[in-house]
N, C-alpha and C positions, 0 to 999 in steps of 0.2 A: 179818440175816447179817452185814453189816461190821465190827458191834461184837462180833457174835462171833468174829468171822476175827480182830479185834486183840485178844481176849481170848486165843482160843486159841495165837495166835503171841506174843504177849507174855509167859504162862505158859511155852511153850518155852523162851524165851531167858533169861528171872528166872530160874525152877527147874534150869535145866542150867547157869548159871550160880555159880548155888546149891548145886550141889553138885562145881564145879570148883573153885570158892575154896577149899575147906578141903585140899584134895589139893595146890592150886599152893603153897600159902603152905608147907603141912609139905613135902615134896616138892624144892620147887624153891628157897624161900628160908630152910626150915631152921627155920622157926617152932614153937616145942610147941604142943600140942593147949588147953591153956590161951589163950595168947596168943592163936591161933587164932581162939576163942571169944568173947575179949572187943574184937577188931578187928572181929568179925562183926557187933557189936552193931551197930552204924554204918547197917545198911541196915535191919534189923527198926524202930529208933526213927528213923530218918527216914520210913520208909514208916507208922507209927502217925502222927503228929506231921503229914503232908502231908495223910493221906487224908480229915481230918474238914474241914478247910480246903479243901482241892481243890472239898469238896462244895459249898462257899458260894463258891467262885470261879467254877465252870462257871454257875453261876446268871447270873453276869457275862460271862462270855467267850464261852462254846457249848461245848455238848459237842463237835462238830467240833474246836476251839482246845484245849481241854482235852484232848483225847484225841493229838491231834500234839506236844502238848508230853510229856504222858506218855510215850508209846512214843519220842519224838526222846530224851527223856534214857533212855532203858532200852538205844536205838541204840547213844549216847555211852557209857553205859559199859559194853557189850561191847564197844566200839571201845578204848575204854582199855585193858582186860584183856587185849586181843589184840596190843595195839602193848607190854605191858610188856618191861621190860629188865633183864636180869642185877641191874643197879645203878638198877632204878626205887624210889625213896624210896615208906615206907608213906604219904605224905601224897597220892602221885597213888592208891593201892591205895583208899584211903580215902575219896578225893574218888569213885570208880570204884562203891565200892558205896553210896555217899550217892546216885548219879543213879538206879542201878539201883532203889532203895529209893522215892527220889522219883517215877519214870515210872510204877512200879503204884499208887502211892498216887494219883496223881494220873489216872491212866486210868481205873480199876475204879469211880469214883464217876459217870465221863461217860458209860462204855460200858453199865453198868445200867440207869442211869436212863436212856438211849436205849432201850433195847431196853424196858423197862417200859411206855414213854410208847408205843409202837409196838401193844399189843394191849390187848384188855379185862382189867376185872379179875380176869373169870371164867378168864382163862388167865395168871395170873402165876404160879401152881406149875408150869405146862408152863414158860414162860418161864426161872421158877430155875431148872430141871432142865437147862433146856437149854445155859445159860451155864455152870454149875457141871459139865455133860459135858465141852463146849469146853475148859476152863480145866481139867480133871483129863486130857483128853489131850493138851492140849499139855505140860504138866507131865512124864507118864510119859514120852512121846516126847521131851521136852526131856533130859530126865535117860539114859535110858537112849543116845541119841544122842551126847551130847557127849562122854560117860563112854565110851563102846564107841570113840568116833574118838581117843580121847586116849590110850586104853590101847591099841589096835592100832598107832598110831603110835611109843609108847615101845617095844613089843613089835618093833617091824621094824624099827627101832633098835639094838636089843640094849640097852637101857635099862631092860628091865622091872623088873628086880631093883634099879635104882639110887636113891637118893635123897640129898636135899640137895646138887642137882648143878644147873646151867644149863644143862645138858646137854638134861634134861627140858623145858624152854621152850619148846619150837618143837611140842611136840605139845601143847602148853596151848594155844599162840596158832592154830593149826590151829580146834580144839576152838572156841574163843572165836567166831574169826571165824566161824563155823556158825553159831554164835547169836545174832551180828551178822545175817546176812543174813536169818535168820526174823526176827529184831526189825526188818527195814528192810522185812518183808512186814506186818506191823503196821501200821509206817507209813505203807505205802501205804493198808489196810485205812482208816483214819483220815480218809485225804482224801475219802471218800466216805459218814461217819458226817453224815447231817442233822442239823444244830443244832434241836434244839427250836423250835417258834413260843411266845413270852410275849405276851402283856398287856404292857402301860407297870407296872400296878400289878404285876406279878409281879417286871419290873423293879425295879420301885421298892423293893420289897421286900426283894428282892435286894440291893441297895445299902447299904439299913440294916441287915440283917442281917452283909454283910461290914464295914459299919463299926463295927458294935457290935463285932466279935470282933478290930477292928485296934488293937495297943496302941497 
């Protein structure tokens, strides 16, 4: 249950931030759609690179440590977004994006393997459906919640039709803080994830694999 909770809460924060980020860049910082699309590549790129490496590293460090590292990276990403100022540089934003992608890339292999090893092979289909459901519920809830919060604050402040203005930054900051709180719940669940028991030969195989993929 705790790996599933981590996956659901992290999906809330990740996809909430995923939809907030383009609006933040366009409405507050005045970036064009093409510029936002180019900058956004940092998140899926880091996700794609880190996920397969994280699968090997999890064997060496354990599922709990990998889950805590991944959810912690996602939490730090949300905090960076929530504390952005009107004069924040692009480098800080790219780092926040990269941390978000790194977090999901690291925690997903760990949580999936932990859930799979708790069940018999005949139950893999049910397990896969359950974790997919948890992730999708988190995604939908995260997207809807943070966008509603941001839009509500903007309308209440009389800024619903304002664009390219740092006056909107507060509404985005509150929404990202909500994502950070939920990401913190993912970290809390990570503390209760049990690392899988491994034999000495399994650890040795993991060491050899890790050495083989290290440049």
